[in-house]
C-alpha positions in Angstrom: 61.0 16.1 37.2 60.3 12.5 38.2 58.3 13.8 41.2 55.7 15.2 38.8 55.1 11.9 37.0 53.2 9.5 39.2 52.4 6.0 38.0 50.2 5.2 41.0 48.1 8.3 41.1 44.8 7.9 42.8 42.0 10.1 41.5 39.7 11.6 44.0 36.0 11.9 43.4 34.7 15.2 42.3 32.5 16.9 44.8 29.5 19.0 43.8 27.3 21.4 45.8 24.1 19.6 45.0 21.2 20.3 47.3 18.1 18.3 46.3 14.9 20.2 46.0 11.6 18.8 47.2 8.9 18.3 44.6 5.4 17.8 45.6 3.2 16.6 42.8 0.0 17.3 44.7 0.9 20.9 45.4 1.9 21.4 41.7 -1.5 20.0 40.6 -3.3 22.2 43.1 -1.4 25.2 41.8 -2.3 24.5 38.2 -6.0 24.1 39.1 -5.9 27.4 41.0 -4.4 29.1 38.0 -7.0 27.6 35.7 -9.9 28.6 37.9 -8.5 32.1 38.4 -8.4 32.5 34.6 -12.0 31.3 34.5 -13.1 33.9 36.9 -11.9 36.6 34.6 -14.0 35.3 31.7 -17.6 36.1 30.9 -20.5 33.8 31.5 -20.9 33.0 27.8 -17.2 32.0 27.5 -17.5 29.8 30.6 -20.6 28.1 29.1 -18.8 27.6 25.7 -15.8 26.1 27.5 -18.1 23.8 29.5 -19.9 22.8 26.3 -16.6 22.0 24.5 -15.4 19.9 27.5 -18.7 17.9 27.5 -18.5 17.4 23.7 -14.9 16.2 23.9 -15.8 13.8 26.7 -18.7 12.3 24.6 -16.4 12.0 21.6 -13.7 10.2 23.5 -16.3 7.8 24.9 -17.8 7.2 21.5 -14.4 6.5 19.9 -13.6 4.1 22.7 -16.8 2.1 22.1 -16.0 2.1 18.3 -12.5 0.8 19.0 -13.9 -1.9 21.4 -16.5 -3.0 18.8 -13.8 -3.2 16.1 -11.6 -5.3 18.4 -14.5 -7.7 19.2 -15.2 -8.2 15.5 -11.6 -8.8 14.8 -11.5 -11.4 17.6 -14.5 -13.2 16.2 -13.0 -13.3 12.7 -9.8 -14.8 14.0 -11.6 -17.4 16.1 -13.7 -18.5 13.0 -10.6 -18.7 10.9 -8.9 -20.9 13.5 -11.9 -23.1 13.8 -12.1 -23.6 10.0 -8.3 -24.3 9.9 -8.6 -26.9 12.7 -11.6 -28.5 11.0 -9.8 -28.9 7.7 -6.6 -30.2 9.4 -8.5 -32.8 11.4 -10.5 -33.8 8.3 -7.3 -34.3 6.3 -5.8 -36.4 9.1 -9.0 -38.5 9.2 -8.9 -39.1 5.4 -5.2 -40.0 5.6 -5.9 -42.4 8.5 -8.8 -44.0 6.5 -6.5 -44.6 3.5 -3.9 -46.3 5.7 -6.6 -48.5 7.3 -7.9 -49.5 3.8 -4.4 -50.4 2.7 -4.0 -52.7 5.7 -7.2 -54.6 4.9 -6.0 -55.6 1.4 
């Protein structure tokens, strides 16, 4: 019975039958493109034109939204800079007034 209980039991690592598979992103992308184009070949000319028109419209919309976001960011930056300039001006003006009062007190 004492033989079954081991205080110094060393556990062995589990072994798995893992064989790594090779994944090629380029081949996967090519396979998806071939699948998309083979589906396009089965469609009619008007459907292809409609799909092309939709793609172009989406491209224009995304570019338009990007320019609007860029413009909004530029306006926000200008507003922040103006606010910082005004804050700096008022702080420096206050320090100048305080320094002038200290100088006047020393003359008396």
